[in-house]
C-alpha positions in Angstrom: -29.6 -158.8 63.3 -28.3 -155.4 63.4 -26.0 -153.9 65.6 -25.6 -157.3 68.0 -29.2 -157.6 68.7 -31.0 -160.9 68.1 -34.4 -161.0 66.1 -37.5 -162.9 67.4 -37.1 -166.3 65.8 -33.4 -166.5 66.5 -34.6 -165.3 70.2 -36.7 -168.5 70.5 -34.5 -170.9 69.2 -31.7 -170.0 71.3 -33.8 -169.1 74.2 -34.8 -172.9 73.8 -31.2 -173.8 73.4 -30.4 -172.3 76.5 -33.4 -173.3 78.7 -32.4 -177.1 77.9 -28.7 -176.7 78.5 -29.8 -175.0 82.0 -32.5 -177.7 82.3 -29.7 -180.5 81.7 -27.5 -178.6 83.9 -29.6 -178.3 86.9 -31.0 -181.6 86.3 -34.7 -180.6 86.2 -37.5 -181.4 83.9 -39.2 -179.1 81.8 -41.0 -179.1 78.7 -40.0 -177.4 75.3 -42.2 -174.5 76.1 -40.8 -173.7 79.5 -37.2 -174.1 78.0 -37.9 -171.3 75.6 -39.5 -169.5 78.2 -36.7 -169.9 80.7 -33.8 -169.2 78.0 -35.5 -166.0 77.1 -36.5 -164.6 80.2 -33.3 -165.9 81.4 -31.3 -163.8 79.0 -33.4 -160.7 80.4 -32.8 -161.5 83.9 -28.9 -162.4 83.6 -28.5 -159.2 81.5 -30.4 -156.9 84.1 -27.6 -158.4 86.9 -24.4 -157.9 84.7 -26.2 -154.5 83.9 -26.1 -153.6 87.7 -22.4 -154.8 87.8 -21.3 -152.6 85.1 -20.3 -156.1 82.9 -21.5 -157.1 80.0 -21.3 -160.1 77.4 -21.4 -158.0 74.5 -23.7 -158.8 71.5 -24.9 -161.4 69.0 -26.5 -165.2 69.4 -23.4 -166.5 71.6 -23.8 -163.7 74.7 -27.5 -164.1 74.3 -27.2 -168.2 74.5 -24.3 -167.4 77.5 -26.7 -165.3 78.8 -30.0 -167.1 78.7 -28.1 -170.1 80.5 -27.0 -168.3 83.1 -30.2 -166.6 83.6 -32.2 -169.3 83.1 -30.2 -171.7 85.9 -30.7 -168.7 88.3 -34.3 -168.6 87.6 -34.5 -172.8 88.0 -32.7 -172.2 91.4 -35.4 -169.2 92.2 -38.3 -171.5 91.9 -36.6 -174.6 94.0 -36.4 -172.1 96.3 -39.6 -170.9 96.5 -41.2 -174.4 96.4 -39.5 -175.3 99.8 
């Protein structure tokens, strides 16, 4: 975890936590595997959106958790819109 980057194992753990938090916040019902995917992909999506807006959360685990939570909430909302 040099230069504020998160390792693979930490990404899985933090992604799972971020996905689980988003699942509870958005009143969704997903499994553990989907929570991990939502958290990791959500962090990528949120960081991409923030970089377009020229904003940064910084580096490290807390920033990854926040980005994962925000991105997972966005992904859940988009998934709901598509299913309608």
